[in-house]
C-alpha positions, -999 to 999 in steps of 0.1 A, spaced: 46 505 393 82 513 392 101 528 421 100 566 421 131 585 432 128 601 467 129 638 463 154 658 482 136 676 509 151 700 534 135 698 568 134 728 592 124 725 627 128 699 655 121 662 654 126 658 691 129 679 722 134 671 758 134 636 769 102 619 770 83 609 802 80 573 807 41 576 801 49 592 767 73 565 757 46 539 766 20 558 744 45 557 715 52 519 720 16 509 728 -5 531 706 12 546 676 14 517 653 -23 511 657 -31 547 647 -10 546 615 -28 558 583 -9 531 563 24 529 544 37 565 542 75 564 543 95 560 514 109 528 529 74 513 535 60 525 502 87 533 475 60 530 447 40 557 465 8 538 462 -22 558 475 -36 550 509 -69 533 513 -87 558 532 -121 541 528 -108 510 545 -91 531 572 -121 551 582 -151 530 568 -160 555 540 -162 584 565 -152 618 550 -116 626 558 -99 657 572 -63 663 575 -44 685 600 -8 693 591 15 702 621 -8 694 648 18 705 677 5 690 709 -28 677 693 -54 699 712 -72 710 681 -69 674 666 -85 657 694 -112 684 699 -121 680 662 -122 642 665 -144 644 697 -168 670 680 -171 652 648 -171 614 652 -187 609 617 -153 622 602 -120 605 600 -90 629 608 -54 624 599 -28 643 617 8 649 605 35 660 628 73 653 628 80 666 664 78 633 684 73 651 717 40 665 702 30 631 689 35 615 722 14 643 738 -13 637 712 -13 600 720 -20 607 756 -48 631 748 -64 605 724 -64 580 753 -80 604 778 -107 616 752 -114 581 740 -117 592 703 -113 564 677 -116 584 645 -80 594 642 -49 582 624 -14 597 630 15 601 608 47 609 629 66 625 602 69 649 573 35 658 560 50 661 525 55 623 525 19 619 536 6 641 508 25 621 483 2 589 491 -31 607 497 -54 597 468 -67 627 446 -97 646 460 -97 624 492 -95 651 519 -126 673 524 -112 697 549 -76 706 559 -61 725 588 -28 742 588 -29 762 619 -5 790 626 22 780 601 54 797 592 67 815 625 96 830 603 85 865 592 120 876 579 127 874 543 158 855 549 138 827 564 113 821 535 131 791 525 119 774 557 82 782 550 56 754 546 31 777 529 45 778 494 34 765 460 57 736 464 39 724 494 4 736 487 0 722 453 1 686 465 -23 696 492 -46 710 466 -44 678 446 -56 659 477 -84 681 488 -118 674 472 -129 711 472 -111 740 487 -116 742 525 -83 750 539 -83 766 574 -52 786 576 -53 811 606 -20 830 612 -6 856 635 19 869 612 6 901 597 29 903 568 25 867 557 15 862 520 10 832 496 18 839 461 20 819 429 -4 789 434 -39 788 419 -54 765 445 
């Protein structure tokens, strides 16, 4: 395959917050690499070769959670559904560190974690490989002038629709005026 050109993507939001606790730094150093879903970044995978999810999860159905925050829902789903493999994507490193602590305490082993932009992950998910996707409380920007920051747009949902084997997208919101237009997923 030839190298694809990395698309320009604006990122809105924080990558890092307050200083991490020593335990959180240890979680990142000791646990994060072993929970990787595989080569996701453009530096690791410039050809954008699809991930081998069968090898990652032993042929289990795979779910995806985009923007897992502190990881409460992700760990709960992994604990309650051990027959499922779950990938979580979150760019906020403080949230990733919190998730890793929760994974240790819960003892779940059916998780993979991408500590970065979900759009990069969606680039390398095989077609129809995700049986369920969660996008919980997205887009906390209700004003029209903030629409460019939103994740729930055709630009982002079309790659997700390609990766989902059938349409089961869990998308709760607390924004009354939120709408999604222009995609046929």
